[in-house]
C-alpha positions as CSV (number, residue, x, y, z in Angstrom):
1,M,0.0,0.0,0.0
2,N,1.4,3.4,-1.0
3,A,1.8,6.2,1.6
4,V,-1.2,8.2,0.3
5,M,-3.6,5.3,0.4
6,E,-2.4,4.4,3.9
7,L,-3.0,8.0,5.1
8,L,-6.5,8.0,3.6
9,L,-7.5,4.7,5.0
10,N,-6.3,5.5,8.5
11,R,-7.5,9.1,8.9
12,K,-9.8,9.6,11.8
13,S,-11.3,12.7,13.6
14,V,-9.2,14.1,16.3
15,R,-10.8,16.1,19.1
16,V,-7.9,16.2,21.7
17,Y,-4.7,18.0,20.8
18,E,-1.2,18.5,22.3
19,K,-0.5,21.9,23.7
20,R,1.6,22.7,20.7
21,E,1.2,25.5,18.2
22,I,0.9,24.9,14.4
23,G,3.7,27.0,12.9
24,S,3.1,29.6,10.2
25,A,5.1,27.6,7.6
26,V,3.0,24.5,8.3
27,K,-0.2,26.5,8.2
28,D,0.8,28.0,4.9
29,E,1.3,24.5,3.5
30,I,-2.2,23.4,4.5
31,L,-3.7,26.5,3.0
32,A,-1.7,26.2,-0.2
33,A,-3.0,22.6,-0.6
34,A,-6.6,23.7,0.0
35,M,-6.3,26.4,-2.6
36,R,-5.1,23.8,-5.2
37,A,-8.2,21.8,-4.7
38,P,-10.5,21.1,-7.7
39,T,-12.9,24.0,-8.2
40,A,-15.8,24.6,-10.6
41,G,-14.7,26.5,-13.7
42,G,-11.6,27.7,-11.8
43,M,-13.8,30.1,-10.0
44,M,-12.8,29.2,-6.4
45,L,-16.3,29.7,-5.1
46,Y,-15.1,29.7,-1.4
47,S,-13.4,31.8,1.2
48,I,-11.6,30.7,4.3
49,I,-11.5,32.5,7.6
50,E,-8.9,31.6,10.2
51,V,-10.6,32.0,13.6
52,K,-7.8,33.2,15.9
53,D,-9.6,35.3,18.5
54,Q,-10.1,33.2,21.6
55,A,-13.4,35.0,22.4
56,A,-14.7,34.0,19.0
57,K,-13.6,30.3,19.6
58,D,-15.3,30.4,23.0
59,R,-18.5,31.7,21.4
60,L,-18.4,28.9,18.8
61,V,-18.2,26.3,21.5
62,E,-21.7,27.3,22.5
63,T,-23.2,28.1,19.1
64,C,-21.9,24.9,17.6
65,D,-23.7,22.5,19.9
66,H,-21.5,22.8,23.0
67,Q,-18.2,21.3,21.8
68,P,-15.5,22.5,24.3
69,F,-12.5,21.0,22.3
70,L,-13.1,23.7,19.7
71,A,-11.7,26.4,22.1
72,Q,-8.5,24.4,22.6
73,A,-7.8,23.8,18.9
74,P,-4.5,25.4,17.8
75,L,-5.9,26.1,14.3
76,V,-9.6,26.7,13.4
77,L,-10.6,27.4,9.8
78,L,-14.1,28.3,8.7
79,F,-14.9,27.3,5.1
80,L,-17.4,29.5,3.3
81,A,-19.4,28.9,0.2
82,D,-18.8,32.3,-1.4
83,Y,-20.5,33.8,-4.5
84,Q,-20.4,37.3,-3.0
85,R,-16.9,37.9,-4.4
86,W,-18.0,37.0,-8.0
87,H,-21.3,38.9,-7.7
88,D,-19.3,42.0,-6.5
89,Y,-16.9,41.5,-9.4
90,F,-19.7,41.2,-11.9
91,V,-21.1,44.6,-10.6
92,A,-17.6,46.2,-10.7
93,S,-17.1,44.9,-14.2
94,G,-20.1,46.6,-15.6
95,V,-22.3,43.5,-16.0
96,E,-25.4,45.5,-15.0
97,R,-24.8,47.9,-17.9
98,L,-24.1,45.0,-20.3
99,C,-27.4,43.3,-19.3
100,E,-29.3,46.6,-19.8
101,Q,-27.8,46.8,-23.3
102,E,-29.0,43.3,-24.0
103,G,-32.4,44.1,-22.5
104,V,-32.2,41.3,-19.9
105,P,-32.1,41.6,-16.1
106,M,-28.8,40.8,-14.4
107,R,-29.0,37.4,-12.8
108,K,-28.2,37.0,-9.1
109,P,-26.9,33.9,-7.4
110,E,-29.6,31.2,-7.0
111,E,-29.9,27.8,-5.4
112,G,-27.8,26.0,-7.9
113,D,-25.0,28.5,-7.5
114,L,-25.2,27.9,-3.7
115,F,-24.8,24.2,-4.1
116,L,-21.9,24.6,-6.5
117,A,-20.2,26.9,-4.1
118,C,-20.8,24.5,-1.2
119,C,-19.1,21.8,-3.3
120,D,-16.1,24.0,-3.9
121,A,-15.8,24.9,-0.2
122,L,-16.1,21.3,0.9
123,I,-13.5,20.0,-1.6
124,A,-11.1,22.7,-0.4
125,A,-11.8,21.7,3.2
126,Q,-11.2,18.0,2.6
127,T,-8.0,18.8,0.8
128,A,-6.8,20.8,3.8
129,V,-7.7,17.8,6.0
130,I,-5.5,15.5,4.0
131,A,-2.7,17.9,3.7
132,A,-2.7,18.4,7.5
133,E,-2.8,14.6,8.0
134,S,0.3,14.2,5.9
135,L,2.0,16.7,8.2
136,G,1.1,14.8,11.3
137,I,-1.8,17.1,12.2
138,G,-5.2,15.8,13.1
139,S,-8.5,17.5,12.3
140,C,-12.2,17.4,13.1
141,Y,-15.2,18.7,11.0
142,I,-17.8,20.7,12.8
143,G,-21.0,20.8,10.7
144,D,-22.8,22.6,13.5
145,I,-21.5,25.9,12.0
146,M,-24.7,25.7,9.9
147,E,-26.7,26.3,13.1
148,N,-27.4,29.7,14.5
149,Y,-27.0,31.5,11.2
150,E,-27.9,34.9,12.6
151,I,-25.2,34.7,15.3
152,H,-22.5,33.5,12.9
153,K,-23.5,36.1,10.3
154,E,-22.9,38.8,12.8
155,L,-19.8,37.2,14.3
156,F,-18.0,36.9,10.9
157,D,-19.7,39.8,9.1
158,L,-21.1,37.5,6.4
159,P,-22.8,39.2,3.4
160,Q,-25.8,37.8,1.5
161,Y,-24.0,35.4,-0.8
162,V,-21.7,33.7,1.7
163,F,-22.8,30.5,3.4
164,P,-20.8,28.9,6.3
165,I,-20.7,25.3,5.2
166,C,-18.1,23.8,7.6
167,L,-15.7,24.5,10.4
168,L,-12.5,22.6,10.9
169,C,-10.3,22.2,14.0
170,F,-6.7,21.2,13.5
171,G,-4.0,20.2,16.0
172,Y,-1.3,17.6,16.8
173,P,-3.1,14.6,18.2
174,T,-2.3,13.3,21.7
175,E,-0.8,9.7,22.0
176,Q,-4.3,8.5,23.2
177,Q,-5.9,10.0,20.0
178,Q,-3.2,8.4,17.8
179,A,-3.9,5.0,19.4
180,R,-7.6,5.2,19.2
181,A,-9.3,2.7,16.9
182,L,-10.9,3.8,13.6
183,T,-14.6,4.4,13.5
184,P,-16.1,1.5,11.4
185,R,-17.7,2.2,8.0
186,F,-20.6,0.4,6.3
187,P,-19.8,-2.6,4.0
188,R,-19.2,-1.5,0.4
189,E,-22.2,-3.4,-1.1
190,F,-24.6,-1.1,0.7
191,I,-23.0,2.1,-0.5
192,V,-21.5,1.5,-3.9
193,F,-23.9,0.6,-6.8
194,E,-23.5,0.0,-10.5
195,G,-25.6,1.8,-13.1
196,Q,-28.4,3.0,-10.9
197,Y,-29.5,3.7,-7.3
198,K,-30.6,0.8,-5.2
199,R,-33.1,1.0,-2.3
200,L,-32.3,-1.5,0.5
201,T,-34.7,-4.1,1.8
202,E,-35.4,-4.7,5.5
203,D,-33.1,-7.8,5.4
204,E,-30.3,-5.7,3.8
205,F,-30.7,-3.0,6.5
206,E,-30.5,-5.7,9.1
207,A,-27.2,-7.0,7.6
208,M,-25.9,-3.5,7.1
209,Y,-26.3,-2.5,10.8
210,R,-25.8,-6.0,12.4
211,E,-22.2,-5.3,13.5
212,R,-22.9,-1.8,14.8
213,H,-26.0,-3.0,16.7
214,A,-24.0,-5.7,18.4
215,Q,-21.2,-3.3,19.4
216,L,-23.5,-0.6,20.7
217,F,-26.4,-2.5,22.3
218,R,-24.3,-5.5,23.5
219,D,-26.7,-7.3,25.9
220,R,-29.2,-4.5,26.2
221,E,-32.6,-4.6,24.6
222,E,-32.9,-0.9,24.3
223,I,-31.1,2.4,24.8
224,D,-33.1,5.5,25.7
225,G,-36.2,3.7,24.6
226,A,-34.7,2.8,21.2
227,R,-34.5,-0.9,20.2
228,N,-32.3,-0.6,17.2
229,I,-29.8,1.7,15.4
230,G,-32.5,3.3,13.3
231,Q,-34.6,4.4,16.3
232,L,-31.5,5.5,18.2
233,M,-30.2,7.6,15.4
234,Y,-33.6,9.2,14.8
235,V,-33.8,10.2,18.5
236,R,-30.2,11.2,19.0
237,K,-29.4,12.8,15.7
238,F,-32.1,13.3,13.0
239,N,-34.8,14.6,15.4
240,A,-32.6,16.1,18.0
241,D,-32.8,19.8,18.9
242,F,-29.5,20.6,17.1
243,S,-30.8,19.0,13.9
244,R,-34.0,21.0,14.1
245,E,-31.9,24.2,14.7
246,M,-29.7,23.4,11.8
247,N,-32.6,23.0,9.4
248,R,-34.2,26.3,10.7
249,S,-30.8,28.1,10.3
250,V,-30.1,26.7,6.8
251,R,-33.6,27.6,5.7
252,A,-33.0,31.2,6.9
253,M,-29.7,31.2,5.0
254,V,-31.2,29.9,1.8
255,Q,-34.0,32.5,2.0
256,A,-31.4,35.2,2.5
257,W,-29.4,34.0,-0.4
258,T,-32.3,33.9,-2.8
259,S,-34.1,37.1,-1.6
């Protein structure tokens, strides 16, 4: 197995870091890699904010579903789906005048543009993750940045066409984190299909979750009233307060984007 494949197959989220700074040269390497990530039409529809202020980190601990490790991370990067820069450039380039000459209204960013920008930002973020991993630096995604849109909009002065899609914490992992086992993944046959999408049967779901059920439930018949992984994930994740807030917040962001 080559070094890149070994790195990819052994990467895991790291939430506990050594009390060790990430030097500017190393940070520059991570950012350089992120900015070489694939991007739609070479447009680089994303921006990156380094969150350095400790008060801002402490605030994010609370607004991102109470995750204390965020405040201790040596490097925190916020990846933004960003069409504001191009929209502003279109205006500065006289596109409004061009459209008037053509007798058509100037188009503003819409839902498809948002999704494309989200793809750009996430590809850049994952490239940063792998670059950091190759340098011995662990990372953890915080999707909860999509919650509390109004607070984050004010905290980072986000304009209309900027969407905070993910937050990343970076740091050198402790020995305990390095030794921690990998989180299991589902068997390939339930994820990778040929030709067209496949909906799973009840028997296939049972097979897909059999190992996880055994690990989590052990000899217990239920956890918090749930009798299987599906019920447990619905209660703890899908229908949890943070999920409801995320959907409310994203709905507000999309409405702002398309208004």
